[in-house]
N, C-alpha and C positions, 0 to 999 in steps of 0.2 A: 873553334868556329862551329856554330849551330846553324843548320839550314833546314827549313821546312819546304816540302814539296807536296802540293795539293793539286787536285783536279778531279773531274768527274770520271766515271767508269769509262775505260777505253782510251784515255788520253795519254797513257804511258807513264804514269807516275812511278810505278814499281820498277819498270825497265830503266827509266832515267835515273832513279835513285841508285840502282845497282851499278850502272856505268859510272856515275859520279863518285860513288863510294870507292870503287876500284881506282879511279883516277886520283882521288885525294887521299886514298889509303886511310879512310875513316869509316867507322861502322854506320849502318843505317838500320833503322827500326821502322816497321810499318804499323799503322793502326790495326791492320789485319793480324799481324804477329801478336799484338797485345790481346786482340779478340780471341785468338786461338788459345793463348795462355789462360785467359779467363774461363774459357770453355773447359779446358783441362782441369783447372782448379775447382770448377763446379762439378766435375765428374760427368760432363755431358759431351755428346758429339757436337761437331760444328753445327749441324742441322738443328739438333735439339736446342743448342744455346741460341741460335739465330731466332728460333721461334720464341724462346723465353725472352730474348732482348726486345722483340717487337712490342711487348706489353710491359717492359720494365726499363724506365728511363735511367735507373741507376747504372745499367750496363754502359750506356753512352757516357755518363758522367764519370764512371770509373776509368774508362779508356782515356778520356781527356786528362783526368787527374794523373794517371800513370805516365802518359807522355810528358806532361809538364815536369813530374818528379824525375824522370829519366834524364830529361834535358838539363835540369838544374844540377845534376850530379856529373854531367859530362862536359869535357872541354871541347871535344870534336864529335859531332854527330849529325847525321841526316835523319830527319823524321818525315816519314811519308804518311799522309792522311788528309782527308778532305778538310778537317777542322784544325789540323796541327798549328797552323799559323795564328789561330785565335787563342791558343792556350800556352804557347811557347814563346819565350823571349829569344828570338832568333836574330842572327846577324844578317840573314838573307831569307826572305819569304818569297817562294816561287809558286806560281799557279800555272798549270798546264791546261790547255784547251785544245779542242779539235771539233770540226763539224760533226753533227750527229750521225750522218751516214758513214763517215770514216770511223768513228768510235764503234758504231754498230758492226761494221765489217771486221774490225779488229776483234771484237768479242765473238763474232761468228767463227772466226778462224781459231781463236784461242780455246773456245768451249765447244766447238763443233756443233753449233746451233744454226737452225734456219734463220734467215734474216728477219722475217716477220716476227718470230718468237723473240729474238734478241732485242729488237727495237721496242717491242711491247714491254718486255721485262725492264729495259733501261728506263723507259718513261715512267713506269709504275714505281720503280726503285727511287728515281730522282725526285718524283713528286712526294713520295713518302718521306724521304730523307729531308727534303726542304721543309716540310711541315714539322718534322721531329726536331730539326735544328732550331727552328723558330720557336717552337713550344718549349723545348728544354733550355736553350741558351740565349734565346732572342737574337739568333744569328740569321741574317739573310745571306744564304750561300751565293746568291748572284751578285752581291756587292763585293767587288774586288779591290776596293780602295787600300786595303792594308798590305797588298802585295807589292814587292819591290820589282819583280820581273814577271811578266806574263808572256808565255810562249805558245804559239799555235803549233802543235806537234805534227800537224798535217804537212807543214812546210819543211820539217827537219827530221833526220833519223836520230836514234838515241845518242849516238856519238856526238852529233852536232848539237843536240840539246845540252848534253853535259858540257861541251865546249862553250856554249853561250853562257851557261851558269858560271863556269870558271872565269870567263872574260868579265862578267859582271862583278865577280868577287874582286878582281883587280882594280876595279873602279871605286869600290867601297873603301 
């Protein structure tokens, strides 16, 4: 079984993927893991590689290609990443959402940042990513039609989110 879990920053995709991975006893891989692997392969720090990736579309293309290849070789896997559902033939495609203020508070807590700085960074990042996704892949990140399940994570804790996903798997 292949499951993709996507969502914007602060929606809880990594946490939900970890909980679901334990419940199903199957591995999960995040786009961030692949990004870190690429940085290491390039002999760069995460920060150096991030700066490099801003001006190099091949990085995004390589992350998407690697996710697709990993999924094709796997029987059971959870793939976490904003665009995973677009590049992986999954049994279930999940999108997590939450109000901006909730996501901002989560990021403030996680990264020990002031609220004003966190929200500014979120908006800059999301605008930049939306433009990049459109430019590189012609993907409108706000179009959620390809997802089988959309969950507002403000309404549920990670355990409940994983249980919702498990329940939806029983229906499929």
